[in-house]
DSSP file (Angstrom, degrees, kcal/mol; ACC not computed):
  #  RESIDUE AA STRUCTURE BP1 BP2  ACC     N-H-->O    O-->H-N    N-H-->O    O-->H-N    TCO  KAPPA ALPHA  PHI   PSI    X-CA   Y-CA   Z-CA
    1    1 A M              0   0    0      0, 0.0    84,-0.1     0, 0.0     2,-0.0   0.000 360.0 360.0 360.0 138.3    8.3   15.5   -3.9
    2    2 A G        -     0   0    0     82,-0.3    82,-0.3     1,-0.2    83,-0.1  -0.217 360.0 -87.1 -80.2 163.5    6.9   12.0   -4.5
    3    3 A K        -     0   0    0     80,-1.3     2,-0.2     1,-0.1    -1,-0.2  -0.210  52.5 -78.4 -73.3 170.0    3.3   11.3   -5.7
    4    4 A R        -     0   0    0     26,-0.1    57,-0.8    56,-0.0     2,-0.5  -0.492  48.4-158.6 -74.5 133.3    0.3   10.8   -3.6
    5    5 A I  E     -A   60   0A   0     24,-0.4    26,-2.7    55,-0.2     2,-0.5  -0.957  11.1-170.8-121.9 131.6    0.0    7.3   -1.9
    6    6 A V  E     -Ab  59  31A   0     53,-2.7    53,-2.2    -2,-0.5     2,-0.7  -0.969   9.9-159.2-113.3 126.2   -3.0    5.7   -0.7
    7    7 A M  E     -Ab  58  32A   0     24,-3.5    26,-2.8    -2,-0.5     2,-0.4  -0.881   5.8-158.5-103.8 117.8   -2.5    2.5    1.4
    8    8 A Y  E     +Ab  57  33A   0     49,-3.4    49,-1.7    -2,-0.7     2,-0.2  -0.764  36.5 147.1 -92.2 135.3   -5.3    0.2    1.8
    9    9 A S  E     - b   0  34A   0     24,-3.5    26,-3.2    -2,-0.4    27,-0.4  -0.854  38.4-129.8-151.4 175.4   -4.5   -1.9    4.9
   10   10 A T    >   -     0   0    0     -2,-0.2     3,-0.7    24,-0.2     7,-0.1  -0.938  25.0-121.4-133.2 165.9   -5.9   -3.8    7.9
   11   11 A T  T 3  S+     0   0    0     -2,-0.3     6,-0.1     1,-0.2    -1,-0.1   0.841 110.5  51.0 -66.0 -36.2   -5.1   -3.6   11.6
   12   12 A W  T 3  S+     0   0    0      4,-0.0     2,-0.7    -3,-0.0    -1,-0.2   0.397  84.2 106.2 -85.9   1.3   -4.3   -7.3   11.7
   13   13 A C    <>  -     0   0    0     -3,-0.7     4,-2.1     1,-0.2     5,-0.2  -0.719  49.2-165.4 -96.2 117.9   -1.8   -7.5    8.8
   14   14 A G  H  > S+     0   0    0     -2,-0.7     4,-2.3     1,-0.2     5,-0.2   0.874  92.0  55.0 -58.2 -37.6    1.9   -7.8    9.6
   15   15 A D  H  > S+     0   0    0      1,-0.2     4,-2.4     2,-0.2    -1,-0.2   0.805 105.8  54.1 -70.0 -30.6    2.9   -6.8    6.1
   16   16 A C  H  > S+     0   0    0      2,-0.2     4,-2.8     1,-0.2     5,-0.3   0.963 107.2  48.7 -66.3 -49.5    0.9   -3.7    6.5
   17   17 A R  H  X S+     0   0    0     -4,-2.1     4,-2.8     1,-0.2     5,-0.2   0.932 112.7  50.4 -57.0 -47.5    2.7   -2.7    9.8
   18   18 A L  H  X S+     0   0    0     -4,-2.3     4,-2.4     1,-0.2    -1,-0.2   0.937 110.9  47.5 -59.5 -47.0    6.1   -3.4    8.0
   19   19 A A  H  X S+     0   0    0     -4,-2.4     4,-2.4     1,-0.2     5,-0.2   0.940 113.6  48.6 -72.6 -34.8    5.1   -1.2    4.9
   20   20 A K  H  X S+     0   0    0     -4,-2.8     4,-3.3     1,-0.2    -1,-0.2   0.884 111.9  47.9 -68.0 -34.5    4.0    1.7    7.3
   21   21 A R  H  X S+     0   0    0     -4,-2.8     4,-2.5    -5,-0.3    -1,-0.2   0.901 111.5  52.1 -67.2 -35.6    7.2    1.5    9.3
   22   22 A F  H  X S+     0   0    0     -4,-2.4     4,-1.5    -5,-0.2    -2,-0.2   0.978 115.6  39.2 -60.2 -55.4    9.2    1.5    6.1
   23   23 A L  H  <>S+     0   0    0     -4,-2.4     5,-2.4     1,-0.2     3,-0.4   0.935 116.4  50.9 -69.9 -45.4    7.3    4.7    4.7
   24   24 A D  H ><5S+     0   0    0     -4,-3.3     3,-1.7     1,-0.2    -1,-0.2   0.908 106.3  55.8 -55.8 -39.5    7.3    6.4    8.2
   25   25 A A  H 3<5S+     0   0    0     -4,-2.5    -1,-0.2     1,-0.3    -2,-0.2   0.865 113.8  41.2 -58.8 -36.1   11.1    5.7    8.7
   26   26 A R  T 3<5S-     0   0    0     -4,-1.5    -1,-0.3    -3,-0.4    -2,-0.2   0.235 113.7-113.8-101.9  15.0   11.7    7.6    5.4
   27   27 A G  T < 5 +     0   0    0     -3,-1.7     2,-0.5     1,-0.2    -3,-0.2   0.731  59.5 156.6  61.7  22.3    9.2   10.5    5.9
   28   28 A I      < -     0   0    0     -5,-2.4     2,-0.3    -6,-0.2    -1,-0.2  -0.762  36.3-137.8 -84.3 128.4    7.0    9.3    3.0
   29   29 A A        +     0   0    0     -2,-0.5   -24,-0.4    -3,-0.1     2,-0.3  -0.614  30.6 165.0 -86.0 140.5    3.6   10.6    3.5
   30   30 A Y        -     0   0    0     -2,-0.3     2,-0.5   -26,-0.1   -24,-0.2  -0.992  35.6-127.4-154.2 156.0    0.5    8.4    2.8
   31   31 A E  E     -b    6   0A   0    -26,-2.7   -24,-3.5    -2,-0.3     2,-0.5  -0.903  29.9-148.8-107.0 126.6   -3.2    8.2    3.4
   32   32 A E  E     -b    7   0A   0     -2,-0.5     2,-0.5   -26,-0.2   -24,-0.2  -0.816  11.4-168.2 -97.5 137.0   -4.2    4.9    5.0
   33   33 A I  E     -b    8   0A   0    -26,-2.8   -24,-3.5    -2,-0.5     2,-0.7  -0.972  14.5-146.1-122.4 118.0   -7.6    3.3    4.5
   34   34 A N  E >>  -b    9   0A   0     -2,-0.5     3,-0.8   -26,-0.2     4,-0.7  -0.683   6.8-160.7 -74.7 115.9   -8.5    0.4    6.7
   35   35 A I  T 34 S+     0   0    0    -26,-3.2     7,-0.3    -2,-0.7    -1,-0.1   0.603  89.0  64.6 -86.0  -1.7  -10.7   -2.0    4.5
   36   36 A D  T 34 S+     0   0    0    -27,-0.4    -1,-0.3     1,-0.1   -26,-0.1   0.796 108.9  39.8 -73.1 -28.5  -12.1   -3.6    7.5
   37   37 A D  T <4 S+     0   0    0     -3,-0.8    -2,-0.2     1,-0.2    -1,-0.1   0.452 118.3  47.2 -90.5 -13.1  -13.7   -0.4    8.3
   38   38 A A    >X  -     0   0    0     -4,-0.7     4,-1.8     1,-0.1     3,-1.3  -0.791  58.6-171.2-139.8  93.0  -14.7    0.6    4.8
   39   39 A P  H 3> S+     0   0    0      0, 0.0     4,-2.0     0, 0.0     5,-0.2   0.841  90.3  59.3 -55.7 -32.3  -16.4   -2.1    2.6
   40   40 A E  H 3> S+     0   0    0      1,-0.2     4,-1.3     2,-0.2    -5,-0.1   0.835 105.6  48.7 -71.2 -26.9  -16.2    0.1   -0.5
   41   41 A A  H <> S+     0   0    0     -3,-1.3     4,-2.7     2,-0.2    -1,-0.2   0.850 106.0  56.4 -73.2 -37.2  -12.4    0.2    0.0
   42   42 A A  H  X S+     0   0    0     -4,-1.8     4,-2.2    -7,-0.3     5,-0.2   0.950 107.5  50.1 -56.6 -50.2  -12.3   -3.7    0.3
   43   43 A A  H  X S+     0   0    0     -4,-2.0     4,-1.7     1,-0.2    -1,-0.2   0.853 109.2  51.3 -64.7 -36.5  -14.1   -3.8   -3.1
   44   44 A I  H  X S+     0   0    0     -4,-1.3     4,-2.9     2,-0.2    -1,-0.2   0.947 108.4  51.3 -62.7 -45.2  -11.4   -1.4   -4.6
   45   45 A V  H  X S+     0   0    0     -4,-2.7     4,-1.4     1,-0.2     9,-0.3   0.892 110.7  48.0 -61.4 -40.9   -8.7   -3.6   -3.3
   46   46 A M  H  <>S+     0   0    0     -4,-2.2     5,-3.9     2,-0.2     6,-0.4   0.839 113.0  49.7 -67.0 -29.8  -10.3   -6.7   -4.9
   47   47 A R  H ><5S+     0   0    0     -4,-1.7     3,-1.1    -5,-0.2    -2,-0.2   0.933 111.6  45.7 -75.0 -44.2  -10.7   -4.9   -8.1
   48   48 A L  H 3<5S+     0   0    0     -4,-2.9    -2,-0.2     1,-0.2    -1,-0.2   0.737 117.6  45.6 -74.5 -17.0   -7.1   -3.6   -8.3
   49   49 A N  T ><5S-     0   0    0     -4,-1.4     3,-1.1     3,-0.3    -1,-0.2  -0.044 119.6-101.8-110.3  31.2   -5.8   -7.2   -7.3
   50   50 A H  T < 5S-     0   0    0     -3,-1.1    -3,-0.2     1,-0.3    -4,-0.1   0.854  85.3 -40.7  50.7  45.9   -7.9   -9.2   -9.7
   51   51 A G  T 3 <S+     0   0    0     -5,-3.9     2,-0.4     1,-0.3    -1,-0.3   0.458 109.7 122.5  91.8   4.7  -10.4  -10.4   -7.2
   52   52 A M    <   -     0   0    0     -3,-1.1     2,-1.3    -6,-0.4    -1,-0.3  -0.775  61.8-135.9-100.6 137.1   -7.8  -11.1   -4.5
   53   53 A R        +     0   0    0     -2,-0.4     2,-0.5    -3,-0.1    -7,-0.1  -0.582  45.0 165.3 -91.4  70.6   -8.2   -9.2   -0.9
   54   54 A M        -     0   0    0     -2,-1.3   -46,-0.1    -9,-0.3    -2,-0.0  -0.783  22.6-135.1 -97.7 127.5   -4.4   -8.4   -0.7
   55   55 A V  S    S+     0   0    0     -2,-0.5   -40,-0.2     1,-0.2   -39,-0.2  -0.979  76.6  37.1-134.1 152.2   -3.0   -5.9    1.7
   56   56 A P  S    S+     0   0    0      0, 0.0    11,-2.6     0, 0.0    12,-0.7   0.462  70.1 166.6 -80.2 145.5   -1.2   -3.7    1.8
   57   57 A T  E     -AC   8  66A   0    -49,-1.7   -49,-3.4     9,-0.2     2,-0.4  -0.982  19.0-157.1-117.8 129.0   -2.1   -2.4   -1.6
   58   58 A L  E     -AC   7  65A   0      7,-4.0     7,-2.5    -2,-0.5     2,-0.5  -0.904   7.0-153.3-108.5 138.7   -0.7    1.0   -2.4
   59   59 A D  E     -AC   6  64A   0    -53,-2.2   -53,-2.7    -2,-0.4     2,-0.9  -0.975   9.5-172.6-100.0 109.8   -2.3    3.3   -5.0
   60   60 A V  E >  S-AC   5  63A   0      3,-3.4     3,-1.8    -2,-0.5   -55,-0.2  -0.767  74.1 -56.7-108.0  77.9    0.5    5.6   -6.3
   61   61 A E  T 3  S-     0   0    0     -2,-0.9     3,-0.1   -57,-0.8    -1,-0.1   0.857 120.3 -30.1  45.9  42.5   -1.8    7.9   -8.5
   62   62 A G  T 3  S+     0   0    0      1,-0.3     2,-0.5     0, 0.0    -1,-0.3   0.205 117.2 107.1 104.9  -9.4   -3.0    4.9  -10.5
   63   63 A T  E <   -C   60   0A   0     -3,-1.8    -3,-3.4    19,-0.1     2,-0.5  -0.888  64.6-139.1-102.1 137.0    0.1    2.7  -10.3
   64   64 A I  E     -C   59   0A   0     -2,-0.5     2,-0.4    -5,-0.2    -5,-0.2  -0.806  19.1-173.2 -99.9 123.4   -0.6   -0.2   -8.0
   65   65 A V  E     -C   58   0A   0     -7,-2.5    -7,-4.0    -2,-0.5     2,-0.4  -0.963  11.2-151.9-115.5 129.7    2.2   -1.4   -5.5
   66   66 A S  E     -C   57   0A   0     -2,-0.4    -9,-0.2    -9,-0.2    12,-0.1  -0.817  15.0-177.3 -98.4 141.6    1.7   -4.5   -3.4
   67   67 A G        +     0   0    0    -11,-2.6     3,-0.2    -2,-0.4   -10,-0.1   0.395  39.3 130.4-111.2  -5.9    3.4   -4.9    0.0
   68   68 A D  S    S+     0   0    0    -12,-0.7     3,-0.1     1,-0.2    -2,-0.1  -0.159  74.8  20.5 -59.4 149.9    2.2   -8.4    0.7
   69   69 A R  S    S-     0   0    0      1,-0.1    -1,-0.2     0, 0.0    -3,-0.0   0.981 106.0-130.3  42.9  60.0    5.2  -10.7    1.7
   70   70 A F        +     0   0    0     -3,-0.2     2,-0.4     1,-0.1    -1,-0.1  -0.053  40.5 170.9 -44.3 123.6    7.0   -7.7    2.6
   71   71 A D     >  -     0   0    0      1,-0.1     4,-3.0    -3,-0.1     5,-0.3  -0.952  24.2-149.3-138.8 112.2   10.5   -7.3    1.3
   72   72 A G  H  > S+     0   0    0     -2,-0.4     4,-2.6     1,-0.2     5,-0.2   0.891  94.3  49.9 -52.8 -50.4   12.0   -3.8    1.9
   73   73 A A  H  > S+     0   0    0      1,-0.2     4,-2.6     2,-0.2    -1,-0.2   0.962 114.0  43.5 -62.6 -49.2   14.2   -3.8   -1.2
   74   74 A R  H  > S+     0   0    0      1,-0.2     4,-2.4     2,-0.2    -1,-0.2   0.906 114.1  52.7 -66.5 -33.9   11.5   -4.8   -3.7
   75   75 A F  H  X S+     0   0    0     -4,-3.0     4,-2.3     2,-0.2    -1,-0.2   0.907 112.4  43.9 -61.5 -43.0    9.1   -2.4   -2.0
   76   76 A E  H  X S+     0   0    0     -4,-2.6     4,-2.5    -5,-0.3     5,-0.2   0.970 113.5  51.3 -69.2 -47.4   11.5    0.4   -2.4
   77   77 A K  H  X S+     0   0    0     -4,-2.6     4,-2.1     1,-0.2    -2,-0.2   0.869 112.3  46.2 -55.0 -47.2   12.3   -0.6   -5.9
   78   78 A D  H  X S+     0   0    0     -4,-2.4     4,-1.3     2,-0.2    -1,-0.2   0.854 111.4  52.2 -66.9 -38.5    8.5   -0.7   -6.8
   79   79 A L  H  <>S+     0   0    0     -4,-2.3     5,-2.2    -5,-0.2     6,-0.9   0.879 111.1  47.5 -68.4 -36.8    7.8    2.7   -5.1
   80   80 A R  H ><5S+     0   0    0     -4,-2.5     3,-1.4     5,-0.2    -2,-0.2   0.930 110.5  49.9 -64.5 -41.6   10.6    4.3   -7.0
   81   81 A E  H 3<5S+     0   0    0     -4,-2.1    -1,-0.2     1,-0.3    -2,-0.2   0.798 110.0  52.6 -67.8 -25.1    9.5    2.9  -10.3
   82   82 A A  T 3<5S-     0   0    0     -4,-1.3    -1,-0.3    -5,-0.2    -2,-0.2   0.519 116.0-116.6 -89.3  -5.6    5.9    4.2   -9.4
   83   83 A G  T < 5S+     0   0    0     -3,-1.4   -80,-1.3    -4,-0.4    -3,-0.2   0.555  82.3 121.1  86.6   6.6    7.3    7.7   -8.8
   84   84 A A      <       0   0    0     -5,-2.2   -82,-0.3   -82,-0.3    -4,-0.2   0.707 360.0 360.0 -83.7 -19.6    6.4    7.7   -5.1
   85   85 A I              0   0    0     -6,-0.9    -5,-0.2    -9,-0.1    -1,-0.2   0.353 360.0 360.0-140.7 360.0   10.0    8.2   -3.9
């Protein structure tokens, strides 16, 4: 079983939709936090991304995986390296 994944996203983000579709298609569980609805989560995203508000940002038990400019092969590789899949 993979590690716990927390995905920080927004409703307007196309890359977020692609990342969720990728995870859902593979049956990979994740908790989604919409940073537009949670200012504290937006601050976390900015801290994790060196001051940038990049989404989707995935926290895989302390390992950060970015899904911005979504590329399925890169995303899968990064998730494997993080131990999420």
